[in-house]
N, C-alpha and C positions, 0 to 999 in steps of 0.2 A: 250245865252251869255248876252242878254239884261237884263234879270232878275239878272244875276250875277253882271252886272255893277251897277244896282240900289242898290243891297244889299251892294256892296263894298262902294258906296258913302254914304249910310246910316250909316254903321259901322264907317267910318272915321269921320263923323260929330258927332256921338254919343261920340267918344273918344276925341272930341275937336280939331281935326286936319282936314285940307283940303285934299281931295283926290288928288293924283298926276295926272296931266293932261296927262302925257305920258302913264300912266297905263290905264286911261279911254279911251284914243285914241286906244290903242292896244286892249282893250276889245271890242271896237265898231267895229274895222276893222277885227278882227280875224275870221276864219271860225269856223264852229261848231265842237266841240270835241277837239280843240287844243288851248292851252293858251301859247303864246310866249311873254315872258317879257325879252328877252335877251338884254344885255347892258343897262338895266334900273336900275338906282341907287335907290333901294327900301328902304324906311324909315321903322322905327320900327312900326309905326301905320299901314302902308301898309301890313307889314308882319303879324301883329296881326290880321288885318281884313281878309287877305287871309287864315291864319291859322284857323279862325272861319268858313269861308265859304267852304273851300275845303272838310271837312268831310261830308257835306251834298250835295256836288255837284255830280250829277249823269250823266253829259254829257261830262265832261272834261276827256279825256283819255290820253292826252299828255300835259306835263308841262315843258316848257323850261325856266330856270332861269340862263343861263350862263352869266358870267361877270356882275353880279348884286351887287358885293361888299357886300355880306352877312356876311363876317367875317373879317372886318378890325381890326385895333389895338384897337379901342374903345370897351367898354363893351356893348353899346346899339346895335351895329350891330350884335354882337354875340347873344344877346338876341333875335333880330329879326329872325335870322336863326333858333334858337332853337324853337321859337314860330311857325314858318312856318313848320318845320319838325315835330313838335308835332301835328300840325293839320293834316298832311298827314298820321299819324299813323292810323286814323280811316277811311280813304278813301277806298272805295271798287271797284272803277271803273278805277282808274289811272293805265295805263300800261307803260308809258314812262316818265322818270324824268331825266332832264339834269341840273346838278349843276356845269358845267365846269367853271374854272377860278374864284372861289369865295374865295380862300385862306382859306378854312376851316381847322381848327386845332383840338385841343383837345376837346373843347366843341362840335364842329361840328361832330367829329368822334363819340363821345358818343351818340349824338342825332341820327346820321345815324344808329348806331348799334341798338338803340331802335326802329327806324323806320323799319329796316329790320326784327326785331323780331316780331313786331306787325302787320305790313301791309301784306295783303294776296293777293294783286292784281298787284303790280309792277313787270314787267317782264324785263325791261331794265333800267339800272342806269348808268349815265355818270358822273364821278368825276374827269375828267382830270384837271391838273394844280391846284391842291390844296396841302395842307401840312398835310395830314392825318397821315402819317407815322413818323412824327417828335417826337410824344410822344407815347412811347410803350404801356402804360397802356390804353390810349384812343383807340389806334388802336386795342388792344386786345379786348376791348369792341365791337368795330366795327366787328371784326372777329367772336366774339361770336354770334352777331346778324345774320351774314351771315351763320353760321353753323345751326342756328335755322330756317332760312328762307326756305320756301318750294315752292316759285313761281318764284324767280328771275332766268332769263336765260342768261342775258348778263350784264357784269360788266366791266367798263372802269376805270382803276386806273393809267393811265399814268401820269408821272411827279408828284409823291406824296411823294417823299423823303422816300420811304419804304426801311428799312435796312434789314439785314439778320434775325434779330429777328422778325420783322414784317412779313417777308416771312415764318418763322416757324409758326407764329400764323395763317397765311393764309393757310398753309399746314394742320394744325389741323382743320381749318374750312372746307376745301375742303373734308377732310375725313368724316365729318358729313353731308355735303350738298349733296343732291341727285337730284337737278334740274338745277344747273348752267351748261351752255353749252359753253359760250365764256367768257374768262378772258384776259384782256389786261393789262400787267404790264411793258410796255416798258418805258425806260428812268427813272429808279429808281436806288437804291443802294443795290440791293439784294446780289450780289457777289456769291462766290463759295458755302459758307455754305447755304445761302438761296436757291440757285439753287438745291443743293442736297436735301434739305428738301422738296422742291416742287416736285422733281423727285421721292422721296420715297413715297409721298402721292398719286401719280397718280395710282398705282395698286389698291388702295382702292376706287377710284372714277371712276365710269363707265359711267358718263354722260358728263363730260367735254371733248369736242373734239377740242377746239381751245384755245391755251395758248401762247401769244406773250411775249417773254422775251428779246427782242433786247435792247441793250444799258444798260446792267446791270452788265457788267464785269463777265459774266458766261463763263466757259470753253466750248469749242466746243463739247466735249464728253457728257457733261451734256445736252447741247441743243439738240444734236442728240437723246439722250435717251428720252428727253421730246417730241421731234417730233415723235419718234417711238410710245410712249405711246398714243399721240394724234391720230396717224394714226390708232392704234388699236381701240380706242374709236369711231373714225369716222366710221370705218368699222362696228363696233357693232351698231352704230346709223343707218347707211344705211340699214343693215340687219333687224334691228327692224322696220324701216320705210317700207321696202319692205314687211315684214311679216304682218305689220299692214294694208298696202294697199291690200295685198292678202286676208287677213281676211275680209276686208271691201267689196272687190269685191265678195268674196264667200258669205258673208251675203246678199249682194244685189241680187246675183244670186239665193240664197235659197229663199229670199223674193219673187223674181219674179216667181220662180217655184211654190211657195205656192199660189201666186195670180192666176197663170195659172191653177193650180189644182182646186182652188175654182171656177174660171170661168167655167172650164170644168164640175165641179160638178153641178153648177147652170144650165148650158146648158143641162146637162144630166137630171136633175130634170124637166126642162121645157119639154124636149122631152118625158120624162116618163108621164108627165101630158097630153101632147098632145096625146100620144099613148093610155092613159087611156080613153080620150074622144073618140078617134077613136074606141077603143075596146067597149065602151058603144054603139056607133052607130052600130058597127058590131054585137053586141049581139041582137039587134032588128031584124037584118036580118039573124040571125043564124037558125031560123026555116025553112027558105027557102033553106038553104044550108046543111040540115042534110043528105040528100041523097048523095050530093057530098062529104060530110065529111066521110060517110060510105065507099064510094069508095076510099077515100084518107087515110083511116085508115091503110091499109097495108103499104102504103108509109111511114106513120108516124112511124109504127113499125120499118121499115128499118132505118128511121132517128134516132130512139132511140138506135138501135144497133150501128149505127155510133157514136152516142154520148158516148155510153159505150166504144167503141174503143178509142175515143178521151180522155175519162177519164183515161183509162189505159195508154195512151201515156203521159198524164200530170203527172200521178203517177210515170212513169219511169223518166220523166224530173225532178220531185221532188227528186227522189232518186239520180239522177246525181248531182243535186244542193247540196244535203246533203253531197255527197261524196266530191264535190268541197270544201264545207265548212270545212269538216274534213281535206282535204289536206291543206287548208289555215291555219287551226289551227296548223297542223304539221310544216308548213313553219314558222309560228310565233314562235313555240317552238325552232326550229333549229336556227332561227335568234337570239332569246334571248340567247341560249347556245353559239353561236358564239360570241355574244357581250360580254358575261361573260368571255369566254376564251381569247378574245382579250384584255379586261381590265386587266386580270391576267398577260398575257404576257407583256403588257406595264408596269405593276408594277414591274415585274421581271427585265425587261430591264432597268427600271429607277434605281432599286437598284444596278444592275451590273455596270451601268455607274457611279453611285455615288462612288462605291467601287474602280473602275478604276481611277476616279479623285483623291480619297484619296491616292491610291498607287502612282500615278504620283506626287502628292504633297509631299508625304514622300520621294520619290526618289530624287526630286529636293532639298528637305531640307538636305538629306544626302550628295548630291553632294556639296551643299553650305558649309556644315560643313567640308567636306574633303578639299575644297578649302581654307577655313579659317584656318584649321590646317596646310596646306602647307604654307600659308602666314605667320603663326606664326613661323614655322620652319625656313623659309627664314629670318624672322626678327631676330630670335635668332642667326642665322649664321652671319647676318650683324652686330649684336651687338658684337659677339665674335671677328669678324674682327676689328671692331672699337676699342675694348679693346686691341687687339694686336698692332694696330697702335699707340694707346696711350702709351703702354709700350715701343715701339721702340722710340717714341718721348722723353719719360723720359730718356731712355738710352743715346740718343744723347745729351740731355741737360746735363746729368752727365758727359759725355766725354768732352763736351765743358768746363764745370766747371773745370774738372781735367786739361785740357790743359792750361786754364788761370792760375790755381794755380801753375803748373810747370814752366810756363814762368815767373810768378812773383818770384818764388824761384830762378830761374836762374839769374834773374836780381839782386836780393838781394845778391846772392853769388858773382856776378861780382862786385857789389859796395863794398862788404866787402873785396874782393881781392884787389881792387884798394886802399882802405884805408890802408890795410896792407902794400901794396907796398909803399905808401907815408910814412908810419911810418918807414918802413925799410930804405927808402931813407934818412929820417932825422936822423935816428940812426947811419946809417953807409953808408957813400958814398964809403967807401972802398970796401964793398962787393956788389957794384952795378952790376957788371957784373954777379956775381953769382945769385943775386936776380932777375936780369933781365932775365937770362936764366930760373930760376925757374918760374918766372911769365909767361914767354912765354910758358913753358911746361904746366903750369896749365891752361892758356887760351886755348891752343890747346886741352887739355884734356876736358875742359868744353864745347868747341865748338863741339868736337866729341860727347860728351854726349848729347848735345842739338840736334845735327843732328840725332842721333839715336832715341831720344825720339820723334822728329818730324816725322821720318819715321814710327815709331810704331803707332803714332796717325793717320797718313795718311792711313796706312794699316787697322787700326780698322775702320776708316770712310768708306773705300772702302767695308769692310765686311758688315757694317751696310747698305750701299747703295745697296749691292747685296741682303741683307735680305729684304730691302724695295721693291726692284724690284720683288722679289719672292712673297711678300705679295700682291703687285698690280696685278701680274698675277693670283694669287689665287682668289683675289677679282673679277677680270674680268671673271674668270671661274664660280664663284658663280653667278655673274650677268647673264651670258649666261644661266646657268642652271635654274635660276629663270625665265628668259624670256621664255625659252623653256617650263617650267612647266606652266607658265601663258598662253602661246599659246595653250598648250594641254587642259588646263582648259577651255579656251575660245572656242576651237573646240568642247569639250564635251558639253559645254553649248549651242552652236549653234546646235549641233546634237539633244540635248534634246528639244530645241525650235522647230526644224523642225519636230521631231517626234511628239511633242504635237500638232503642226499645222496639221500634217497628220492625227493624231487620231481625231482631232476636225473635219477635213473635212470629214473623213470616217463616223463619227457619224452623221454629218449633212446630208450626202448622205443617210445614213440609215434612218434617220428621214424623209427625203423627200420621200424615197421609201415607208415607212410606211404610210405617208400622202397620197401618190398616191394610195396605196392599200385601205386605208380607203375611199378615194373619189370613187374608183371603186366599193367598197362594198355598199357605199351609193347610187351610180347610179344604181347598180343592185337591191337594195331594192326599189328604186323609180320606176324602171321598173316593179318589181313585184307588187308594189302598183297600178301602172297604169293598169297592166293586171287585177288585182282584180277589179279596178274601171270599166274597160271595161266589165268584167264578170257581175258586179252588174248592169251596164246599160243594158246589154243584157237581164239579168233576169227581170229587170223592164219593158223592151219592151215586153218580153214574157208575163209578168204578165198583162200588159195593154191589149195585144191581147186576152189573156184568159178572162180578165174582159169584153172586148167587146163581145167575143163569149158568155160569160155567160149571159150578158144582152140580147143578141139576143135570146138565148135559153129561158130565163125567159119570154120575151115577147111572144114568140111562145107558151110556156106552158100556159101562161095566156089566150091566144086566144083559145087554145085547151080546157082549163077548161070552158071558157064561151060558146064555141060552143057545148061542150059535157055535158052541165049541166043537160040535160034531159035524158042522157043515163043511162044505168043500173049501179048497184052498182059495178059490176066487173070492168067496165071501169074507174069509179071514183077511185077505189082502185089502179088500174094500174097507173093512173095519179098522185095520191098522193105518190105512191112509187117512181115514177120518180122525183117528187118534193123533196122528202127526199134525194134521191141520189144527186140531184143538190145542195141542201143545204150542204151536206157533202163535195161536191167538192168545194163549196164556202168557207167552213171552212178550207179546205186544202190550198186553194189559199191564204187565209188570213194568215195562218201559214207560208206559203212560203214568203209572204211579210214581216212578222215579222223576219224571218230568214235573209232576205235581209237587213232589218234595222240593225240587229246585225252585219252582215258582213260590212255594212257601218261604224258602230261604231268602229269595229276592224280596218278598214282602217284608220279612223281618229286617233285611238290610235297609229297605226304604224307611221303615219306622226308625231305625237307628240314625239314618241321615236326617230325618225330620227332627229328632231330638237334638242332634248336634247343631242343626241350623237354628233351633229355638234357643239353645244355650249361647251360641255365637251372637245371635241378635240381642239377647238379654245383656251380654257383656258389652256389646256396642252401645246399647242404651245407657249402661252405667258409665261408660267412657264419656258419652255426650253430656250426661248430667254432671260429671266431674269438671268437664270443660266449661259448661255453663256456670258452675259455681266459681271457677277460677276467674272467668270474665266478669262476673258480678263483683268479686273481690277487687279486681283491678279497677272497675268503675267506681267502687266505693272509695278506694285510695285516691283516685283522681279527684273525686268530689271533695274529699277531705283536704287535698292540696289546694284546690281552688278556693275553698272556704278559708284556708289559712292565708292565702294571698289576699283575699278580700279583707280579712281582719287587719293584715299589715297595711294595706292601702287606707283603710279607715283610720288606723292609728296615725299614719303619716298625715292624712288630711286634718285630723283633730289637732295634731301638733302644730301644723302650719296655721290653722285657724286660731289656736291659742296664741301663737306668736303675733299674728296680725292684730288680734284683739288687744294683746298687751301693748303693741305699738300704738294702736288707735287710742287706747285709754290714756296713754301718756300725754298730759296737757302741755303744748308748746308755750302757752301764755305765761304759765308759772315759771318756766325756765328763763323767760326773757326778763323777768323782774330782777333787778340788781340785788346782790346780797346786802343786808344791813350792816 
């Protein structure tokens, strides 16, 4: 850090500016490998100097530049941020970069995209409290750099004004990125569309196991789907880590075994050398022991016979091991055939389930179309009733007009009669009594005629009232029929829903049973593999025992050769024949060791096949879960559509009821009264 501080001061002086004291103090006090310039207001000269020094810096692995005002409103500050990020593009040792609270915008987003595209060492990037998502084009550049990056594992984008378009760009970047493991998007403006885009990209990304989306106005079902996908990725990561740890442990165990074998071989070579020296010493004393060896020759013949018996036993053991190898091959073939049949059965069941889902969907569509037709029929009946009501209203209006016209005519006649009476009074007072009687008769006749017409009008109004009552009764019956049909339709819909739920539960139970059977088959295969491993270990122990016996026999044969070197040619031929037989036994043992190595490779291949089967089964489970989620989404949409249809029917019924009430509340007696 001292060399870094001196270089910083020199570059600042070369550019004609004084180095910042706060930066120098931080460079002097900071520990090795970490550069913390948080809350320091960095100038353009400082950023330029740091941008020139950071590409050559090989000790700084953490750089903290939070709240350094790298992107204020002025152009120089933005230029400083660009210079600093441009210098970091060529750095190869930096692992952690913190740019929190610097108000980075379009230029900063473009520079960060270039940094992610070119830098190959940064693993953690913190960009909290910036404005990277304000400009869509610049944020798209940033997302392009993220998609091309191959080292970043943790990214913090909290409070960056990211909209749903920015979330879609991030989703495209996540589809192409294969190293990012943690992404924090809390407190942005992603919304429903952005949440769905991120949810749709997760099946293509197998490395991201943590995605925080709180404070983005995203529905709960989308958040649950994202959490479920994150859980699958986390399970995949844990299994990968466990497998990696197991392979590491196995490799270390293999290395240890190799070292032990090499040590044993070296020890064996040392013992062989010692034995050779001892044999050289014993060869000098062999002349004195010839008589004793002559007596012990019969015993050696018996030993050779015992060796022959042991050779026969080893041959029998070899035959048994070959038989076991054949049995293991047959077991492998049967396991492969069972796996093929299981995959075929799964494909058939998947096709049947898809066909059943299509049939259920078509049945629901037919039920919905039938309900729509019933609703249309009911609407037509309501329209006919409304037409009848309108006709009755028109008839009532016509009768009212006729009543007013007849009353006006009667009044005109009365006026004319009074005028004629006055004329007759003026003409002749003499015939007053006659005219008076005539007038009285005419008035009585007119009053009787008026009363008869009023009675006829009242009777007609009563008939119309009875017709109106009958129409209201018919309308109430139609309403009751419509309500009953709607209740039946709702009951049928509830039955269909319950049936769909039961079928879904049965299918889930079937899938769980299949999963249990697959797990049981995997456990059985693992048990078979363990048995094979135990058999291999036993064979190895037997091979080691046979090797030790072979070494002992070889040493004894060499002693015999050196002791009996001066014997006749017949004994030499006998010893050479025994040596040839021992060499043949050694070759057989080596062949058995090669067969054991082949068995070990077959066991490793079986383990790999088990791993592939487990991964395929896990992927199939993920596909089934996605299919279940899509079916639940379709069912939710159908329920929303049915609720909307119910609301429309309720509105129509309320409108019709309001119209009927308005018609009923209109008083016909008031309309019959003549105007004053």
